[in-house]
KEVEXVO-525677 format. One record per residue: residue in three letters; x negated, y negated, z negated of N, C-alpha, C, O, CB in turn. Coordinates in steps of 0.1 Angstrom, whole numbers, plus 5000, padded with zeros to 4 digits. Glycine has a CB too. Layout:
residues N
alaXYZXYZXYZXYZXYZ/...
//
This chain:
residues 353
met499250125000500050005000499149875000498049874995501050004988/asp499649775006498949655007498749594993499649594984499749545015/leu497449554990497049504977497949384972498349384960495549464977/ile498149294981498949174977500349224973500949164963499049074989/gln500949314980502249364977502249434963503149424955502749464987/lys501149504961501049574948501049474936501649504926499649654948/val500349364938500249264928501649204926502149184914499249144932/arg502349174937503649114936504749214930505649164923504149064950/asn504449344932505349444926505049474911505649554905505349574934/lys504049394906503549414892503049554889503349604878504649374883/glu502449614899501849744897500549734890499749634892501749834910/arg500149834881498849834875497749844885497849934894498849944865/leu496749764884495649774894494549854888494249854876495149634897/thr493849924897492750014894491449934895491449814899492650144903/gln490350004891488949944893488749904907488349794911487850044888/glu489149994916488949974931489749854936489349764943489350094939/asp491049844931491849734934491249604930491249504937493349744928/gly490749604917490249484912489049434920488949314922489749504897/glu488149524924487049484932487449424946486949334951486049604934/ala488549494951489049444964489749304963489749234973490149544969/leu490249264951490749134950489749024953490148924959491249114935/tyr488449054950487448954953487348924968486848824972486148994947/asp487749024976487649004991488748914996488648875008487649144998/leu489748894989490848804993490348664993489448624986492148814984/asp490948575002490448435001490948364989491948414982490948365014/leu490248254986490548184973491948144971492548154961489648064972/tyr492548094982493948034981494948144979495948134971494247964994/thr494748264985495648374983495648424969496648444962495348494993/leu494348434964494248474950494848374940495548414931492748494946/gly494648244943495148134935496648144935497348134924494748004940/glu497248174946498748174947499248294939500248284932499148194962/leu498648414940499048524933498948504917499948534910498248654937/ala497848444913497648424899498648314894499148324883496248384896/asp498848214902499748104898501148154897501848104888499647994908/glu501548244905502948304904503148364891504148354884503248404916/ile502148444886502148504873502248404862503048414853500948604871/arg501348304863501248204853502548124852503048094841500048104856/gln503048084864504348004864505448084858506348034850504647964878/glu505548214861506648294855506548304840507548304833506548444861/lys505348304835505148314820505348184813506048174803503748374817/tyr504748074819504647944812505047824820504947714814503247934807/gly505547844832505847724840504647634842503547684845506947644834/lys504747504839503647414840502947384827502247284826504147284847/lys503247454816502747424803501247464803500747564808503447504792/ser500447374797499047404795498747384780498947274774498047304803/tyr498247484774498147494759496747444755495747464762498347634754/phe496747374744495447334737495647324722496847314718494847204743/asn494647324715494747294701493747194696492847164702494647424692/ile494047144684493147044678492247124668492647164657493846924670/asn491047144673490147244665488847184663488447084669490147374672/arg488047244655486647204652485847334652486047424645486547134638/his484747324661483847434661482747404650482147294650483147454675/ile482447504642481347494632480347604634480847724634481947484617/asn479147574636478147684638477147664626476147594627477347664652/pro477347744615476647714603475147744602474447694593477347784592/thr474747834611473247864611472847904625473647964632472947984600/asn471547874628471047924641469848024639469148054649470547804649/val469748074627468648164624469248304628470248344623468148164609/cys468548374637469148494642468148614642466948604646469648474656/ala468648734638467848854638467848924652466949004655468348954627/asp468848884660468948954673468348864684468348734682470448984676/ile467948924694467348844705468048874718467948974724465848884707/cys468948774722469648784734469048694745468748584742471148754732/lys468748754756468048674767468748554771468148454776467748764779/phe470048554770470848434776471048324765471648224769472248484780/cys470548344753470948254742469848144741468648164741471048324729/ala470348014741469547904739469747844725469047744722469747794750/tyr470547904718470947844705470147894693469747824684472447874702/ser469848024693469248084681467748034679467147994689469148234682/ala467348024667466047964664464948064663463848034659466147894651/ser465248184668464148294666463048274675461848314672464848424668/arg463248214688462148214697461748074702460748014697462448294709/lys462648014710462247894717462547774708461947664709463047874730/asn463447794698463947674691463247674677463647754668465447674690/pro462347584675461747584661462547514651462247514639460347514663/asn463647454655464447374646465547454639466747454642465147254653/gln465047534629465947624622466847544612466347454606465147734615/tyr468047594611468947534601469947634595470347724603469647404606/thr470247614583471347694577472147594568471547534559470847814569/met473447584570474147484562474547544548474747664547475447444569/ser474547464538475147504525476647504526477247444535474647414513/his477347564517478747564516479247414515480247384521479347644504/asp478547334508478947194506478947124520479847044523478047124496/glu477847154527477747084541478947134550479447054557476447124547/ile479247264549480347314557481647244553482447204562480447474556/leu481847234540483147174535483247034539484346984541483147194520/lys482046964539482146824543482646804557483346714561480746754541/ile482146894566482546894580484046924581484846854588481747004589/val484547024573485947054573486746934568487846904574486247184564/asp486346874557487046754552487346654563488446604565486246694540/asn486246624570486246524580487146564592487946484597484846504586/ser487046694596487846734607489346744604490246714612487446874611/val489646784591491046784587491646644587492746624592491246844573/lys490846544583491246404584491546364598492446284601490146314578/asn490846424608491046394622492146474628492346474640489746414630/gly492846554620493946624625493646774629494546834635494546554636/ala492446824627492146954631492947064623493047044611490646984630/lys493447154630494347264624493647404624494147494618495647274631/glu492447404631491747534632490247504630489747414636491947604646/met489647584622488147584621487647714628487947824623487747584606/his486847694638486347804646484947824642484047744646486547774662/ile484647924634483347934627482548054633482948174630483447944612/val481448024640480648134646479248094643478747984645480948144661/ser478448194639477048174635476148274643476548364650476848194620/ala474848244642473848334645473848444635474548444625472348264647/his472948544637472948664627471748644618470648694620472748804635/asn472048564607471048524598470748624587471648654579471448394591/pro469548684587469248794577468948744563468748824554468148874583/asn468848614562468448554549469648524539469348484528467648434551/asp470848534544471948464537472848564529473348524519472748394546/gly472948684533473848774526475348754529475748644534473648754511/val476148854526477548864529478248744522479248694527478148994526/glu477848714510478548624502478448474507479448394506478048624487/trp477348444514477248314521478348304531479048194532475848294527/tyr478548404539479648404549481048394543481748304546479548524558/met481248494534482648504528482948384519484148344519482748634520/gly481948344512482148234503482648104510483448024506480948204495/ala482048084522482347964530483847974534484547874533481447954543/phe484248094539485748104543486648084531487648014532485948244549/arg486248144520487148134508487247984503488347944500486548214496/lys486147914503486247774499487047684508487847604503484847714498/ile486947714521487847634531489247664528490147574527487447674545/lys489547794526490947834525491547784511492747754510491047984525/glu490747784501491247744488491547594489492547544483490147764477/lys490747514496490947374497492047334507492847244505489647304500/tyr492047414518493047384529493747504533493547564543492347314541/pro494747554525495447684528496147674541496347784547496447714517/glu496447554546497247544558496347554571496847574582498047424559/val495047534569494147544580493847684585493647774576492747464577/his493847704598493647844603492147864604491447784611494347854617/val491647964598490248004599490048114609490448224607489648044585/lys489348074621489048174631487548194630486748104632489448124645/ala487148314626485748334623485248474624486048564624485448284608/met483948484626483248614627483548694639484548754641483648704615/thr482548684649482648774661482348914657481848944646481748724672/ala482749004666482449144664480949164662480449254655483049234675/ala480149084669478749094668478249054654477349124649478049004679/glu478848954648478448914634478849024625478149064615479148784630/ile480049084627480549194618479549314619479149364608481949234621/asp479149344631478249454633476949424626476349514620478049484648/phe476449304628475149264621475249284606474349334600474849124625/leu476349234600476449244585476549384581475949424570477749164580/thr477149474589477149614584475749674585475349754577478149694593/arg475049644596473649694597472749644586471949714581473149664611/glu472949514584471949444575472249484560471249494552472049294577/tyr473549504556473849514542474549644539474949664527474649404538/gly474649734548475049874545476549884542477049974535474349924533/his477349794547478849804546479349874558478749884569479549664544/ser480649924557481349974569482049864576482249754570482250094565/tyr482449884588483249784595484549754587484949634586483649824610/asp485149854582486449834575486149744562487049664559487049974571/glu485049774556484749694543484549544547485149454540483549744536/ile483849514557483649374561484949314565485249204561482649364573/ile485749384573487049334578487949304566488649204565487749434588/asp487949394556488849374544488349254537489149174532488749494535/met487049234536486449114529486848984536487248884530484949124528/met486848994549487248874557488648834554488948714552487048904573/ile489548934554490948904552491148854537491848754535491849034554/glu490448914528490648874514490148724512490648654504489748964505/asn489148694520488548554518489148454528488548344529487048564521/gly490248484535490948384542490748374557491248274563490648264536/val490048474563489948464578491248504584491748614581488748554583/asp491748424593493048444599493048514612493848604615493848314600/ser492048484620491948554633490448554637489648484632492748484644/met490148644647488748664651488548604665489348614674488448814651/pro487448534667487048484680486648604689486448714683485948374680/gly486448584701486148704710484648714714484348794723486848684723/gly483748634708482348634711481648774710482148864703481648534703/gly480548784716479748904715480049014725479349114726479848964701/ala481148994733481549094742480549094754480249204760483049074747/glu480148984758479248964770479749044782480849004787477749004767/ile479049144786479549234796479549374790478449414785478749224810/phe480549454792480649584785479649694790479349784783482049634785/asp479349674803478449784809477149794801476449694799478149744824/glu476849914797475749934787474349904794473449864787475750074782/gly474249934807473049904814472749754814471649704811473049954829/val473749674816473649524816473349484801472449394799474949454821/arg474049544792473749504777472349534773471749454766474749574768/glu471849644778470449684775469549574779468549544772470149824782/tyr469749514790468949414795469149274789468249204785469149394811/leu470449244786470849114781470549094766470049004761472249084784/cys471049194759471149184744470949314737471749354728472549124740/lys469849374740469549504734469449494719468949404713468149554739/gly470049594712470049594697471249524691471549544679468849524693/lys472049444699473249384694474349484695474249594700473549254702/val475549444689476749534690476849594703476749524714477949454686/thr477249724704477449794717478849764721479749714714477249944716/ser479149794734480549774739481549854731482649804727480649804754/glu481249984728482050074721482350014707483550014702481450214719/gln481349964701481449914687482349784687483149764679480049874681/trp482049694697482849574699484349604700485149554693482449494711/leu484649704708486049744710486649804697487749784694486249834722/asp485849884691486249954678486549854667487549864660485150054674/ile485649744666485849644656487149564658487949544649484649544655/his487449534671488649464674489949554672490949504667488649414689/glu489749674675490849774672491149784657492349784653490549914678/lys490149784649490349794635491049664630491949664621488949814627/trp490549554635491149424631492649414635493449374627490349304638/his492949454647494349454652495149554643496349524640494449504667/asn494649664639495349764631495649704617496549764610494549884630/lys495049594614495349534601496449424603496849354594494149464595/gly497049424615498049324618497549194622498349094622499049314607/lys496249184626495649054629495349044644495349144651494349034621/glu495248914648495048894663493648844665492948794656496048794668/ser493148854678491848814681491848774696492848794703490748924679/asn490748704700490548674714489548774720488848854712489948534715/ala489448774733488448854740487748764750488348684756489148984747/thr486448794751485648704761484948794771484848924769484648624753/met484348734781483448804790482548694795482948594800484248864802/leu481248724793480248624798479848664812479348774814478948624789/phe480048584822479748624836478948514843478848394839481048654843/gly478348554854477648464863476148474860475348384863478048324860/his475648594855474248604853473648724861473448714873473948634837/val473548844855472948954862474049064865473749174871471849014855/glu475249044861476349144863476849144877476649044885477449124853/thr477549254881478149254894479649234893480149224881477949394902/arg480349214904481849194903482449324897483349314890482349174917/ala481849444901482349564895482249574880483149624873481649694902/his481149514875481049514860482149424854482649464843479649454856/arg482449314861483549234855484849304855485549294845483649104863/ile485149374865486449444866486549554855487549574849486749504880/asp485449624854485349734844485549674830486249734822483949804844/his484949554827485149484815486649454812487149484801484249354814/met487249394822488649364821489549484818490449484810489249284833/ile489249594825490049714824489949774810490849824804489749814835/arg488649774804488549824791489349744781489849794771486949824787/leu489349614783490149524774491649554775492349564766489949374777/arg492049574788493449604790493849744784494949754778493749614806/asp492949834784493249964778493349954763494350014757492050064781/leu492549874756492649854742493949774739494649804729491449774736/gln494249674747495449604745496749694746497749664739495549484755/asp496649794755497849884756498049954742499149984738497549994767/lys496949984735496950054722497449964711498250004703495650114719/thr496849834711497049754698497949634700498549584691495749714693/gly497849574712498649444715498049334707498749234705500049464711/gly496849344702496249234693495549124699495249024692495449304683/phe495249134712494549014719495548914722496548944729493749064731/asn495248784719496248684723495648604735496448534742496548584712/ala494348604738493848534749492548604754491848664747493548384746/phe492348594767491148634774490448514779491048424785491448734786/ile489048504776488348384779487148424788486148474782487848314766/pro487148394801485948424809485048304807485248194810486348434824/leu483848334801482848234798481848224809481248334813482148264784/val481648114814480648094825479248084818479047994810480947974834/tyr478348164823476948164818476348024819476347964830476048274825/gln475647974809474947844809473447874811472947964804475247764796/arg472947794820471547834825470347784818469247824820471547804839/asp470547674810469347604805468747674792469447734784469647464802/asn467447654791466647684778466847824773466847854761467147594767/asn466947924783466948064778466048154786465348104795468348114778/phe465948284783464948364789465548454800464848544805464448464778/leu466748424804467348504815466948424828467448314831468848514813/lys466148484836465748414848466748444859466448534868464248454852/val467748364859468848394869468648294881468548174879470248374863/lys468548344893468248264905469548214911469748094915467448334915/glu470548304912471848274919472948254909473248344901472148394928/phe473448134909474548104900475848114907475948084919474347964893/pro476948144900478248164907478748024912478547924905479248224898/ser479348024924479947904929481247874922481747954915480147914945/gly481647744924482947714918484047814923484947844916483347564922/gln483947854936484947944941484948084934485948134931484647964956/glu483648124932483548254925484148254911484748344906482048294924/ile483948134904484448114890485948114891486648184883483847984884/leu486548044900488048034901488548174905489648204900488447924912/lys487948244914488348374917488448464905489348544903487448444928/thr487348454896487348534884488448504875489048594869485948524877/tyr488748374873489948334865491248404871492048464864490148184864/ala491448384884492648434890492748584889493848644886492648394905/ile491648654891491648804890491948844876492548944874490248864895/ser491348774866491648814852493148804849493648884842490748734842/arg493748694854495248674852495948794858496948844853495748544858/ile495548834870496248944877496049084871496949154869495748954892/ile494749114867494449244861494949254847495549364843492949264861/leu494849154839495249164825496649134823497049024817494349064816/asp497449224827498949204827499549204813500649174811499649314835/asn498749254803499249264790498549174779498949174768499049414785/ile497649084784497048984775497748854778497748804790495548974776/pro498448794768499348684772498648564778499148514788499948634759/his497448514773496948394777495548404784494748484779496848294766/ile495348324794493948314800493448174798494148074801494048344816/lys492348174791491848044787490648004796489648074797491348054772/ala490747884801489647824808488947734798489247614796490147734821/tyr487947794792487247724781486347614788485347644793486347824773/trp486847494787486247384794484747364790483947314798486947254791/val484347404779482947394774482047464784480947404788482747454760/thr482347584789481447654798481747634812480947644821481447804795/ala483047604815483447594829483247454834483347424847484947634831/ser483147354826483147204828484647164828485547244832482447164842/ile484947044824486347004822486947004836488147034837486446864816/asn486246964846486846954860487347084865488447104870485946884869/leu486447184864486747314869487847384860488747454865485547404869/ala487847354847488847404838490247354842491247424842488547374823/leu490347224846491547164850492047234863493247254865491447014852/ile491147254872491547324885491947474882492847524889490347324895/ala491347534872491647674869493147684864493647794865490747724857/gln493747574860495147584857496047624869497047684868495647444852/glu495447604881496147644894495847784897496347844907495747544905/phe494847844890494347984893494648074881493848164879492847974896/gly495748054874496148154864495848114850496448174841495448284867/ala495048014847494647984834495847894828496247794835493347904833/asp496247924816497347844809496847774796497647714789498547924807/asp495547794793495047734781493647674783492847734791494947844770/leu493347564777492147494779491247484766490347404765492347354784/asp491547574756490947564743491347444736492547414734489447574744/gly490447354731490847244723489947124723489047114732491047284709/thr490147044714489346914713487846944708486946874711490046814704/ile487747054700486447104696485647014686485047064676485647134708/glu485546884689484846784680483346794681482646694683485346804666/lys482846914679481346934681481047074684481847164679480546884668/glu480047104692479847244696478347254698477747174705480647284709/ser477747364693476247364693475747484702474547474707475747384680/ile476447584704475947704710475847684725474747704731476747834707/gln476947654732476847644746476147514750475447514761478347634752/ser476247404743475547284746474047304746473347224753476047164737/ala473547394737472147414737471647474750470447464753471747514725/ala472547534758472147594771472647504782472647554794472747734772/gly472947374779473247284790474647244792474947164801472747344802/ala475647304784477047264786477247124780476547084770477947364779/ala478147044786478346904782479446904771480446834772478846814794/ser479146974760480246984750479846944736480646974726480747124750/ser478646884734478146874720479046784712479046794700476746814721/his479846694718480746604710482146624713482946534710480346464713/gly482546734718483946764720484746674729484046614738484646764707/met485946654727486846584737487846504729488446554719487546684747/asn488046374732489046294726490446344729490746374741488846144730/leu491346344719492646404721493446324732494046394741493446394708/asn493446194732494146124742493646144756494346154766494145974739/asp492346154757491746184770492146324775492446344787490146174770/phe492146414766492446554769493846564774494146624785492246644757/val494746504767496146504771496346434785497046484793497046424760/ala495646314787495846244799495246324811495846324822495046114798/met494146394809493646484820494546594824494746624836492246534815/ile495146654814496146764817497346704825497746764835496646834804/lys497846594820498946534827498646494841499346524851499446404819/asn497446434843497046384856496746504866496846484878495746304855/ser496546624860496346734869497646804872497746914879495346834862/gly498746744868500046794872500646904862501646974866500046854885/phe500146904850500647004841501146934828500946814826499547104837/gln501847014820502446954808501547004796501547124792503847004806/pro500946904789500146944777501046984765501946914761499246824773/val500747104760501447154748500447184737499647274739502247284752/glu500547114726499647144715500147274708501347284706499547024705/arg499247364705499647494699498947514686497947444684499447614709/asp499347604678498547654667497647764672497647794684499347694655/ser496847824664495847924668496548054673495848124680494947954656/leu497748074670498448194674499548164685500448244687499148264662/tyr499348044691500248004702501647974699502547984707500248114712/his501947934687503247874684503147724688502147654686503647884669/glu504147674696504147544701504347444690505347454682505147524712/leu503547334689503647234679504147104684504947034677502347214672/ala503647064696504046934701503946934716502947004722503246824695/thr504846874723504746854738504546714741505246624736505946914745/tyr503546684750503246544753503846504766503746394771501746524754/
//
């Protein structure tokens, strides 16, 4: 059967189908993805008022694509105290932030209590603030470093006020690629296992995919299908975030970078393949705000948020170190022909502009 017809009939696509989607022209793909997006959300584009906090850049793992960790190229090591973290939260709450997105390097000097204590203190002071924290890579690191099980760390997170998990650390699930990119870090099986355990506790998480480096299109499709399979089991992913690889200040010698067309095709294909993950997020930090706005026409219905400050992607060249002003963000979404909808971290609509 014709692939386009298969998509329109809402049939499940195979690995082979997914790879064949890349051979369609950009506009056809955009149209197919946009039909799915419009059916689900019309012209709504979701965002939230959030703050990214990266409390330490000291890392035990060595990932070739990382420009953020202080283990190799970056001599400027830092680790925030709980007081410093709380000061940032105080400020951000004053500015209207409703989510604290807390992701760190894998710091072997701090202990589990440094991580958990920070979450607990935020939650005690601001029970209404949503704490999104701890990637599967961080959870795996803490189990390796301190001898806990995944379940024990997850239970501690919940006890200390973590509401949902970000999707970081997934990179590309193919083990050959992982071996080259981030040897020694959480494996794809472990990443999926940790998210499954989290979902089984009744909690939600995001899923990511880092693309545009040494992976093939086939690797991307395989990655999406593994996420789709887990989502069939748990239903716990609320968004998929294709992250565009940032090229500066790291050890991955990539010669060929994906074109804007290739990036937009990947957004569109993720919307088509991931029939069971509700939201596709064009994370403007890695895609650039301009491409993220265009991605709204290619299946993406979420642009992340105002962020306020961001250290990990900006260390590798993304223009995100100071976040985005709310009024500018809203105006950009409107000017691109979409309706800005402020959401909470679990996609409940809070305000329409």
